C-alpha positions in Angstrom: -18.5 12.9 47.8 -16.4 16.0 48.4 -17.3 18.9 46.0 -14.9 21.7 45.2 -15.7 24.9 47.1 -16.7 28.2 45.5 -13.3 29.7 46.6 -11.4 26.9 44.7 -13.3 27.7 41.5 -12.6 31.4 42.1 -8.9 30.7 42.6 -8.8 28.6 39.5 -10.5 31.4 37.5 -8.0 34.0 38.8 -5.1 31.7 37.9 -6.5 31.3 34.4 -6.9 35.1 33.9 -3.3 35.7 35.1 -2.0 33.0 32.7 -3.9 34.5 29.7 -2.7 38.0 30.6 0.9 36.8 30.7 0.5 34.9 27.5 -0.6 38.0 25.6 1.9 40.3 27.2 4.6 39.7 24.5 5.2 37.5 21.4 7.7 35.4 23.3 5.3 34.9 26.1 2.6 33.9 23.6 4.9 31.3 22.0 5.8 29.9 25.4 2.1 29.6 26.3 1.5 27.5 23.3 4.1 24.9 24.2 3.2 21.6 25.8 4.4 20.6 29.2 8.2 20.4 29.4 8.9 16.9 30.9 12.7 17.3 31.0 13.5 18.5 34.6 16.9 19.2 36.0 16.6 16.1 38.3 16.2 13.6 35.4 19.3 11.6 34.8 18.0 8.7 32.7 18.2 10.7 29.4 21.6 11.3 27.8 22.0 14.9 26.5 18.3 15.1 25.8 17.0 18.2 24.0 13.6 19.4 25.3 12.7 20.5 21.7 12.8 16.8 20.7 10.5 15.4 23.4 7.2 15.5 25.2 5.3 13.0 27.4 3.9 11.1 24.5 7.3 10.4 23.0 8.8 9.2 26.2 8.3 5.7 27.5 4.8 5.1 29.0 5.1 5.3 32.8 3.9 2.3 34.8 0.7 4.0 36.0 -0.4 4.4 32.4 0.3 0.8 31.4 -3.4 -0.2 31.8 -4.0 -2.7 29.0 -4.1 -6.3 30.1 -4.4 -9.4 27.9 -8.2 -9.4 28.1 -8.3 -5.8 26.9 -6.1 -6.7 23.9 -8.2 -9.7 23.1 -11.4 -7.7 23.1 -9.7 -4.9 21.3 -8.6 -7.1 18.3 -11.9 -9.0 18.3 -13.9 -5.8 18.2 -11.8 -4.4 15.3 -12.1 -7.7 13.4 -15.6 -9.0 13.8 -17.4 -6.1 12.2 -15.4 -6.5 8.9 -18.6 -7.3 7.0 -17.8 -6.0 3.5 -14.2 -7.2 3.0 -15.5 -10.1 0.9 -16.9 -7.7 -1.6 -13.4 -6.7 -2.6 -12.5 -10.4 -3.2 -15.7 -11.0 -5.2 -15.0 -7.9 -7.2 -11.6 -9.3 -8.2 -13.3 -12.4 -9.5 -13.1 -15.0 -6.8 -16.0 -17.2 -5.9 -17.3 -17.2 -2.4 -15.3 -20.1 -1.0 -12.1 -18.8 -2.6 -12.8 -15.4 -1.1 -13.2 -17.0 2.4 -9.9 -18.9 2.1 -8.0 -15.8 0.8 -9.4 -13.6 3.6 -8.2 -16.1 6.2 -4.7 -16.4 4.6 -4.3 -12.6 4.3 -5.5 -12.0 7.9 -3.2 -14.8 9.2 -0.2 -13.2 7.5 -1.3 -9.9 9.0 -1.6 -11.3 12.5 1.9 -12.8 12.4 3.3 -9.5 11.2 1.5 -7.6 13.9 2.8 -9.9 16.6 6.4 -9.4 15.4 5.9 -5.6 15.2 4.5 -5.5 18.8 7.5 -6.7 20.7 9.6 -3.5 20.8 6.7 -1.4 22.0 5.5 -3.9 24.6 9.0 -4.3 26.1 10.1 -0.6 26.0 6.6 1.0 26.1 7.3 3.4 23.3 5.1 4.3 20.3 5.6 4.2 16.6 7.4 7.6 16.3 10.0 6.6 19.0 10.5 3.2 17.3 11.0 5.1 14.0 13.7 7.3 15.5 15.5 4.2 16.7 15.3 2.4 13.3 15.4 5.2 10.7 17.4 7.8 12.6 16.7 11.1 14.3 16.0 12.9 11.0 15.1 10.0 8.8 12.1 9.2 11.1 10.4 12.4 10.0 9.6 11.0 6.6 8.2 7.7 7.9 6.2 9.4 10.6 5.0 12.2 8.3 4.0 9.7 5.6 1.9 7.8 8.1 0.4 11.0 9.4 -0.9 12.0 6.0 -2.4 8.5 5.4 -4.0 8.6 8.8 -5.7 11.8 7.9 -7.2 10.2 4.7 -8.3 7.1 6.5 -9.7 9.1 9.3 -11.9 11.0 6.9 -13.0 7.8 5.1 -14.0 6.1 8.3 -15.9 9.3 9.3 -18.0 8.9 6.1 -18.5 5.2 6.6 -19.7 5.8 10.2 -22.0 8.6 9.0 -23.8 6.0 6.8 -24.8 4.1 9.9 -25.9 7.3 11.6 -28.1 7.8 8.6 -29.6 4.3 9.3 -30.3 5.3 12.9 -31.9 8.6 12.0 -34.1 6.9 9.3 -35.1 4.2 11.8 -36.1 6.9 14.3 -37.7 9.5 12.1 -38.7 7.4 9.1 -39.7 9.4 6.0 -39.2 12.7 7.9 -35.5 12.1 7.6 -35.5 10.2 4.3 -37.3 13.1 2.6 -35.1 15.9 3.8 -34.7 18.2 0.7 -31.2 18.4 -0.7 -29.7 21.9 -0.8 -26.2 20.9 -1.7 -25.1 20.9 -5.4 -24.9 17.5 -6.9 -21.3 18.2 -7.9 -20.4 18.2 -4.2 -20.9 14.4 -4.0 -23.0 14.5 -0.8 -26.6 15.3 0.1 -28.0 17.5 2.9 -29.2 14.6 4.9 -25.9 12.7 4.5 -24.0 15.8 5.6 -26.2 16.0 8.7 -25.2 12.4 9.6 -21.6 13.1 8.8 -21.5 16.2 11.1 -23.2 14.2 13.9 -20.7 11.4 13.7 -17.9 13.8 13.4 -19.0 15.6 16.6 -19.1 12.3 18.5 -15.4 11.9 18.0 -14.7 15.1 19.9 -15.5 13.4 23.1 -12.6 10.9 22.6 -10.1 13.6 21.8 -9.8 14.4 25.5 -8.5 10.9 26.4 -5.3 9.0 25.8 -5.5 5.3 25.0 -4.7 4.2 28.5 -8.0 5.8 29.6 -10.1 4.0 26.9 -9.9 0.4 28.1 -13.6 0.2 29.1 -14.7 1.7 25.8 -12.8 -1.0 23.8 -14.3 -3.7 26.1 -17.8 -2.3 25.3 -17.0 -2.2 21.6 -15.8 -5.8 21.5 -18.9 -7.1 23.2 -21.7 -5.2 21.4 -20.6 -6.0 17.8 -21.4 -9.7 18.3 -25.2 -9.5 18.4 -25.4 -7.0 15.5 -23.4 -9.1 13.0 -25.0 -12.4 14.0 -28.5 -10.9 14.1 -28.3 -9.4 10.7 -26.9 -12.6 9.2 -29.6 -14.7 10.8 -32.3 -12.3 9.4 -30.8 -12.6 5.9 -30.7 -16.3 6.0 -34.3 -16.6 7.2 -35.5 -14.0 4.6 -33.8 -15.8 1.7 -34.2 -19.4 3.1 -30.5 -19.7 2.8 -30.6 -19.5 -1.0 -27.3 -17.8 -1.9 -25.8 -20.1 -4.6 -27.4 -18.5 -7.6 -25.6 -15.2 -6.8 -22.2 -16.7 -5.9 -21.8 -19.5 -8.4 -21.0 -17.4 -11.5 -17.5 -16.1 -10.7 -14.8 -18.0 -12.4 -11.1 -17.0 -12.7 -9.7 -20.3 -13.8 -7.6 -18.7 -16.5 -5.5 -16.7 -14.1 -6.5 -18.0 -10.7 -3.0 -17.8 -9.2 -2.5 -14.1 -9.9 -6.1 -13.2 -8.9 -5.6 -14.9 -5.6 -2.3 -13.1 -5.0 -4.1 -9.8 -5.9 -6.8 -10.6 -3.5 -4.4 -11.5 -0.7 -2.6 -8.2 -1.3 -5.9 -6.3 -1.1 -6.7 -8.1 2.2 -3.3 -7.1 3.6 -3.8 -3.6 2.4 -7.0 -3.5 4.4 -5.0 -4.2 7.6 -1.7 -2.5 6.7 -2.6 0.4 9.0 -2.9 -1.9 12.1 0.4 -3.7 11.3 2.3 -0.5 11.2 0.4 1.0 14.2 1.2 -1.8 16.6 3.7 0.1 18.7 1.0 2.8 19.4 -1.3 0.1 20.8 1.3 -2.2 22.5 3.0 0.6 24.5 0.1 0.7 27.0 0.5 -3.0 28.0 0.7 -4.0 31.7 3.2 -6.7 30.9 5.1 -7.2 27.7 3.3 -10.5 27.1 -0.1 -8.9 27.4 0.0 -7.3 23.9 1.3 -10.4 22.2 -0.7 -13.3 20.8 -4.1 -11.6 21.1 -3.7 -10.7 17.4 -4.3 -14.3 16.5 -8.0 -13.7 17.2 -8.0 -11.5 14.1 -7.9 -14.0 11.2 -10.7 -16.1 12.7 -12.9 -13.1 13.6 -12.4 -11.3 10.3 -13.0 -14.5 8.3 -16.2 -15.3 10.1 -17.7 -11.8 9.8 -16.6 -11.5 6.2 -18.2 -14.9 5.4 -21.4 -13.7 7.0 -21.3 -10.6 4.9 -20.7 -12.5 1.7 -23.5 -15.0 2.2 -26.0 -12.5 3.7 -25.7 -9.8 1.1 -25.5 -12.4 -1.8 -28.8 -13.9 -0.6 -30.5 -10.5 -0.3 -29.2 -9.3 -3.6 -30.6 -12.4 -5.3 -34.0 -12.2 -3.7 -34.5 -8.5 -4.0 -32.6 -7.9 -7.2 -30.0 -5.5 -5.7 -26.3 -4.9 -6.0 -25.1 -4.0 -2.6 -22.3 -5.1 -0.2 -22.0 -2.5 2.5 -23.9 -3.1 5.8 -25.4 0.4 5.8 -26.9 -0.2 2.3 -28.2 -3.6 3.5 -29.9 -2.0 6.6 -31.5 0.6 4.3 -32.8 -2.2 2.0 -34.2 -4.1 5.0 -36.1 -1.0 6.1 -37.4 -0.5 2.6 -39.1 -3.9 2.9 -39.9 -3.9 6.7 -40.9 -0.5 8.0 -42.8 -1.5 11.1 -41.8 -0.2 14.6 -40.2 -3.6 15.6 -38.1 -3.8 12.5 -37.0 -0.2 12.8 -36.0 -0.7 16.4 -33.9 -3.7 15.4 -32.3 -1.7 12.5 -31.5 1.1 15.0 -29.8 -1.3 17.3 -27.8 -2.9 14.5 -26.8 0.5 13.1 -25.8 1.7 16.6 -23.5 -1.2 17.2 -21.8 -0.8 13.8 -21.5 2.9 14.5 -19.7 2.2 17.7 -17.5 -0.4 15.9 -16.4 2.1 13.2 -15.9 4.8 15.9 -13.5 2.4 17.8 -11.7 1.4 14.6 -11.2 5.1 13.7 -9.8 5.8 17.1 -7.5 2.8 17.2 -6.2 2.9 13.6 -6.2 6.6 12.8 -6.9 9.0 15.7 -4.2 7.5 17.9 -1.8 7.1 15.0 -2.1 10.8 13.9 -1.9 12.0 17.5 1.3 10.0 18.1 2.8 11.2 14.8 2.0 14.9 15.4 3.6 14.7 18.8 6.9 13.8 17.2 6.6 16.2 14.2 6.1 19.2 16.4 7.0 18.0 20.0 7.1 21.3 21.7 3.7 22.5 20.4 1.7 19.4 19.8 1.1 16.5 22.1 -1.1 13.5 21.5 -4.3 15.2 22.6 -3.7 18.3 20.5 -3.0 16.0 17.5 -6.4 14.4 18.1 -8.2 17.7 17.6 -6.1 18.6 14.6 -7.0 15.4 12.7 -10.6 15.9 13.7 -10.7 19.1 11.5 -8.4 17.7 8.8 -10.6 14.6 8.4 -13.5 16.9 7.7 -11.5 19.2 5.4 -10.4 16.5 3.0 -14.1 15.9 2.0 -14.0 12.1 2.2 -17.2 11.8 0.2 -15.2 12.9 -2.8 -12.6 10.2 -2.3 -15.3 7.6 -2.0 -17.2 8.8 -5.1 -15.5 6.0 -7.1 -15.1 2.4 -5.8 -12.1 1.9 -8.1 -10.3 4.8 -6.4 -11.0 3.4 -3.0 -9.8 -0.1 -3.9 -6.6 1.2 -5.5 -5.9 3.3 -2.5 -6.5 0.4 -0.2 -4.0 -1.8 -2.1 -1.5 1.0 -2.6 -1.4 1.8 1.1 -0.1 -1.6 1.9 2.7 -1.3 -0.6 4.3 1.6 1.2 3.7 0.4 4.7 4.9 -3.1 4.2 8.6 -2.1 3.8 8.3 0.1 7.0 7.0 -2.8 9.1 9.6 -5.2 7.5 12.6 -3.0 8.4 11.3 -2.3 11.9 11.0 -6.1 12.5 14.3 -7.0 10.9 16.1 -4.3 12.9 14.7 -5.4 16.2 15.1 -9.1 15.9 18.2 -9.5 13.8 20.3 -6.2 13.8 20.0 -4.8 17.3 19.1 -8.0 19.2 16.1 -6.3 20.7 18.1 -3.5 22.3 16.5 -0.1 22.2 18.2 2.7 24.1 15.2 4.9 25.2 17.6 7.2 27.1 19.2 8.2 23.8 16.0 8.8 21.7 15.9 12.6 22.5 19.4 13.5 21.6 19.7 14.9 18.0 23.4 15.9 18.4 26.4 14.2 16.9 27.1 12.8 20.4 24.2 10.3 19.9 26.2 7.2 19.0 23.1 5.1 18.5 20.5 7.0 16.5 22.4 9.8 14.8 23.5 7.3 12.1 24.6 9.2 9.0 23.6 12.8 9.6 20.4 11.6 11.2 19.5 9.0 8.5 19.9 5.2 8.6 21.1 4.8 5.1 20.9 1.0 5.1 17.2 1.2 6.1 16.5 3.8 3.5 18.0 1.7 0.7 16.0 -1.4 1.8 12.8 0.7 1.9 13.3 2.2 -1.6 14.0 -1.2 -3.2 11.1 -2.8 -1.4 8.7 -0.1 -2.7 10.2 0.2 -6.1 9.5 -3.4 -7.3 5.7 -3.3 -7.2 5.5 0.4 -7.8 5.1 0.3 -11.7 2.1 -1.9 -11.4 0.7 0.4 -8.8 1.2 3.4 -11.1 -0.6 1.4 -13.9 -3.6 0.8 -11.6 -3.9 4.6 -11.3 -3.9 5.0 -15.1 -0.2 5.1 -16.1 0.6 3.5 -19.4 3.6 1.6 -20.7 3.7 -1.0 -17.8 4.1 -4.6 -19.1 2.5 -7.7 -17.7 5.5 -8.5 -15.4 5.0 -5.1 -13.7 1.4 -5.7 -13.1 2.1 -9.2 -11.7 4.7 -7.7 -9.3 2.0 -5.3 -8.1 -0.3 -8.3 -7.4 2.4 -9.5 -5.0 2.3 -6.0 -3.5 2.5 -6.2 0.3 4.2 -9.6 0.5 6.8 -8.7 -2.1 7.6 -5.3 -0.5 7.8 -6.8 3.0 10.0 -9.8 2.1 12.3 -7.7 -0.1 12.9 -5.0 2.5 13.3 -7.5 5.3 15.9 -9.7 3.5 17.7 -6.8 1.9 18.1 -4.8 5.1 19.6 -7.7 7.0 21.9 -8.5 4.0 23.1 -4.9 3.8 23.8 -4.7 7.5 25.7 -7.9 7.5 28.3 -6.5 5.0 27.9 -2.8 6.0 26.9 -2.5 9.6 25.1 0.7 10.7 26.6 2.7 13.6 24.0 1.5 16.1 24.7 -2.1 15.1 28.5 -1.7 15.5 28.2 -0.2 19.0 25.9 -3.0 20.1 28.3 -5.6 18.7 31.3 -3.9 20.4 29.5 -3.8 23.8 28.6 -7.5 23.4 25.0 -6.9 24.4 22.7 -9.9 24.7 19.0 -10.2 23.7 17.0 -7.2 25.0 19.6 -6.4 27.6 18.9 -2.7 27.2 15.4 -3.3 28.6 16.9 -3.9 32.0 17.6 -0.1 32.3 15.6 1.2 35.2 12.7 3.5 34.2 11.5 6.1 36.5 8.7 4.9 38.7 9.5 1.2 38.6 9.8 -0.9 41.8 13.5 -0.7 42.8 13.3 -4.3 44.0 12.7 -5.5 40.4 16.4 -4.9 39.5 19.5 -5.2 41.5 20.6 -1.7 40.5 18.4 1.4 40.0 21.0 3.2 38.0 21.7 0.7 35.3 21.6 -3.0 34.2 23.9 -5.9 34.4 26.2 -7.0 31.6 27.5 -10.2 33.0 28.5 -9.2 36.6 29.2 -5.5 35.7 26.6 -2.8 36.3 26.5 -0.3 33.4 25.4 3.1 34.4 22.6 4.6 32.3 24.5 7.8 31.6 27.6 5.9 30.6 25.8 3.4 28.4 27.4 3.6 24.9 30.2 5.9 25.8 32.8 3.1 26.1 34.3 0.9 23.3 33.3 3.5 20.7 35.6 4.3 17.8 
């Protein structure tokens, strides 16, 4: 293997010193040194009137060499995200469902989620663009800032929450290794802080692990997601088998008491909404995952693994924890509490080793979920909010510190706050996913003009809309969120909300999605938006814009490297949209 010479290291060090000296030579030089790589060169012709202040490599379409995710990667990715969902059943049981009702509701909610994910995947898998770029195409050059910014804020909160959850499994591992030495660490943090010294140690360790992954973009993490998908299987099945052996399968006396006969319908709808809230992040985030696909079909259909994997693991969680709660007289649902309880009863070396392995696999599982659902999401969002100064990698490091700064242990101090947040999140994201889906399949006929996504000027006939805002989409979004919002406010303590308002909130995600979906299509039928009018005037067919050549593609894949065919006529990329415009 060839190793770099001492002279090459010396040259690199000299280059670094010169760059630093130039960066601090003036204020203008310092600002320039902070900017990310400018990808807009004078030789590029595929972007129309692009502004370098509105773009970077993470906003542009993913180049072919970075399209590394195949169908197997996606299958393992979704399986790994889903199979460790041990405690979802606790939300359903808490609402009042019995165990078999909870299992059915979980499957229904995850099936709806999987279908929504599949529909929200297509645009990204065909055009290889992330959520921020799709948002520009749907909501407008300026309107997209709200929808991207809102998701970024929620990604920060969820990132911190997942850090705290993963830290709980790190605590399991440390206790399994060090026993009472770890368990008896004296607490030097005030009780009002909501966290102990030993838990803070675990949190910091798990937080530090995430730094390693901040150096890699998703196309470089395929092997990690393969690893995550495989190792979660023995942990979940092993803990379930132990609980069944320990309790001799006796779970009925813990699960037979729930009864919601008086209001079963609304309780079930509330439970479905909570289940969809649990997966609302992934539904919205699909473009950030699908953009790395080798082929556009690679990212589609793997999501159908999700309802089965989630239902099986959640069923294991319901039955196992119910059995242990009944035998040992406990009230626990989270897997880290369960592993602690097991060590309380079995503290031998063999048991501790098994607990360590189970905690390790769940730690990797939560790590992968946090990367997929929150780290990547915030990195993508930050790259659009400040494109000249923040790319995806810089965004990763920013959310690392923000996730710590929000003190997630405070957020999780109350289970009621967490459940409310979980359901409320789905309410806001449902309308976003609905409008994105409706726009792609019904309004634009699958045509996204990636060469116009970086032009903020009035000359942008596709995505300028009304002063940068897609008014039709904004109306559909507001109405979709408004219907269940009073009930959501009541769940946070607001008064004066009647029963109808509460029941609309129980419909939450489904109501918001369907309302925004139908209303957006209806508005655009009677009041077409500018992008829609141009597409109609050009007579473009389904996904015809996807035939535009992207830099780096095999020229033999298309008859022309400068454009795409519309019938027998070749349309030049630069001229696309400049004809038939009124």
